[in-house]
N, C-alpha and C positions, 0 to 999 in steps of 0.2 A: 294503469301503469303508475308506479311510484315516482313522483318527481325526483330527479337525480341530476348529476352532472351529465353534460353531453357525452363525455367519454364512456361513463358507466352505462348509459342508456344504449349507445351504439354497440358496445360490447355485448350487452344482453341480447339486443335484437339480432346481432350477427350470430352469436352462439345458438340461440333458440332456432333461428332460421336454418342453420347448418344441421342441427340435430333433427329438425322436422323434415327437411327436404333433401338432406345429404344423400341418403340411399338412392333417390331418383337421379341425382346428378352423377353418381358413381356407377350405377347399374348399366350393363350393356343395353344398347338400344333394342335388341331383340327381346329382352325381358319385359320391356315397358308395357307391351300389349298382351302379355300373358295373364290369364285369369288368376292363376295361382299367385303370380307376383303382385297383382293388384290387391288381392285379399291379404297377403302378407304385409304389403305396404300399409294398408289401412289399419291392420292390427298393430303394426309398429308405431304408426302415428298416434293411435289411441293410447298406446303405452306411454308415449311422450307426453300426451295430455295428462294422464294420470300422475306421472312423475312431476309435471309442472305444478299440479295442485298439491302434491305431497310436499314438495320442496318450496312451495310458495312463500312460507314465512322466512326461510333462509335466504331466498332470492330477494325478498323485499328488504330484509335487514342489510344485505350487501349493497342494495341500491340507495338506502338512506345515507345521506352525506353526513348529517349531524343530528344526533339524538338529544332531546332536551331531558335531562335527568334531575334538574333542580329548578328553583325559582318559583315565581308566582303562578305561571301557567301549569307547571307540573303539579303544584299544590292544589290548584283548582280541579285538575283532572283527578287527583287522588281523592279529593273530597267527594266528587261525583261517584267514583268507584265505591267509596265507603257508604254512600247513600243508597246504593243498590244492593249492598250486602244483606242477606237474609230474605231476599225477595223470591227465592226459588229459581233464580236464573244464573247458571254458572257463567262467570265472567272470564273470558280468555285474557291472556297477557296483552297489555296495551303499550305500544311504542309511540312516543310523541316525537315527531320529526320536525326539525327546524326548517320551516318553509312558509312563505307568506300567503300563498294561495290556499284555498280550502280543498281538502280532500280527506276522505275516510274510506277505508276498505277493510273487509274481513277476509283473510286468506287462510288456506289450509284445506286438507282433504277430509280429515276427521275432526270431530269436535274437540278432542283432547289435545290435538296439536295445532289448533287454529290460533291465530293471533290477529289483533286489531292494530292498524296503522292509521294515524291521523296527523294532521299538520298543526303547527303552532298557530298559524294564521286562522284556522277554523276555531280552535279553542279560544283564541283571543276575542272572537266575535260572539261568543255564547256566554249566557249566564249559567248558573248552576242548574236550573230546570232544563235548559237546552242541552247542556252536557249530559245530564242524566238520560234524556231521551235518546241522544246520539249513541251513548254507550250501551243502553239497554237494547236498542235496535241492532247494534253491531253484535251484541251477545246472542240475540235471537238468530242472526245470520250464521252463527257458529254451530247451531244445532244440526243434527244429522240430516233431517229432511231438507233444510236449507242448503247444506253442502251438496247433497245429492241433486237438488234442483239446479245448482250452479254447474255441477259436473256432467250430469247425464245428457243434457242437450248438446254440449260440446262434443261428447263422445258420439252422439247420434249423427251430428253433422260430419264428423271425421270419418265414421265408418260407412255411412249410407250415401252421402252425396258425392258425385264425381268431382275430381279436382278441377276439371275444365269442362263445364257443360257446353255442349255444342248445339243440341237440338232444342226446338221450342218447348218440347215436353220437359226436358231437363230444367230449363229456366223456370217453367211453371211449377215444377216440383220444388225447386229452390225457393221461389216466392211463397209457396204454400207452407214450406217448412219454416221460413222466417216468420210468417204470420202466426203459425202455431207456437213457435218459441216465444214470441212477444206476448201472446195470450197467457202462456204458462208462466212467463216471467212476471207479468202483472199479478197473476193469481198468488204467487208466492210472496211478492212484495207487499201486497195487501194483507196477506196472512202475517207477515212480519210486523206490519203496523198494528194489526189487531192484537197480536201477542204482546207487543210493547205497551199498548193501551191497557191490557189486563194487569201489567206490572205496575204502571205509573198512575193509573186512574185519570182523574180530571187533568192532571198536570201534562198528560200526553198531548193534548190538543195544542196548548201554548208551546210545548217543546217542539212539536212538529213545525208549527208556523215559524218559530225562531230559527230552526235549522234550515228551513226552506229559504228564509231571508238571508241567512249567512252564506248559503251555497248558490244563490241565484247568480246567473250569468247571462250574457247575450246569446249564448249557444244552448241555453237551457231547453229549448224546444227540441234539441237533438237527443235529450236524455231519454232512455227507455223506461223511466219511472211512470207509474200510473198517474192520471190527472189528480191534481191536488184535492179537488172536492171529494173524489173517491177515497183518498187517503184519510181525509178528515173524518168522513163517515165511518171508516174502519176503526180509527182510534177512539172516536166518540162512542161508537156502538159497543166497545169493549169495556166502557166505564162501569156498568152494573156488575160485571164479573169481578172487577177489581174491588168494588165495595163489599161484595160478599166475602 
């Protein structure tokens, strides 16, 4: 979620909840246990997920309260972008939001309409190598396979899992699905680190450590990111490919 004003955040949550669950609230009770309605409802919710990814950049722009378009932070960001030019890594548009806490997110359904959003507080905590690592990794997340890795598990959960699991078997299936998603997520996150390492070479290790330090928090253990030693091995192992 992009940090925003309470009013904009609540409006977004209300609108998205109504769009997602509205048909179930309006449908006659006799329909709710129909197999045909359950399938149509799942397809409808999957469509809402797809639209959410497609309009993700527009939604994030609407949530951003103040965009930084000039000054030293924007200049540092532009230098980092310029430093990545010619590396064979297409860079999506970058929006710098005025916000003290650290956040960075790549949104969009397809690579050509993806955008990167990050906070001024995060840029302020990073040097040029850290910014280059952050932006290179965000650009990797805009690739097609990374966008599909973000979208397809959400669609699978939407289409295949029951809205309200009641039996023990349903809860076990849900737990197994979450474990499978975490493994898949780690696989693609490490792939993003590896591809970033190929672009930046030796600089990727120090860049990763700097970004880790800038985004550290007391709730960091709740993050679904792979363990830091695994990430360091991924970026370090990609250095020979960068030197070739």
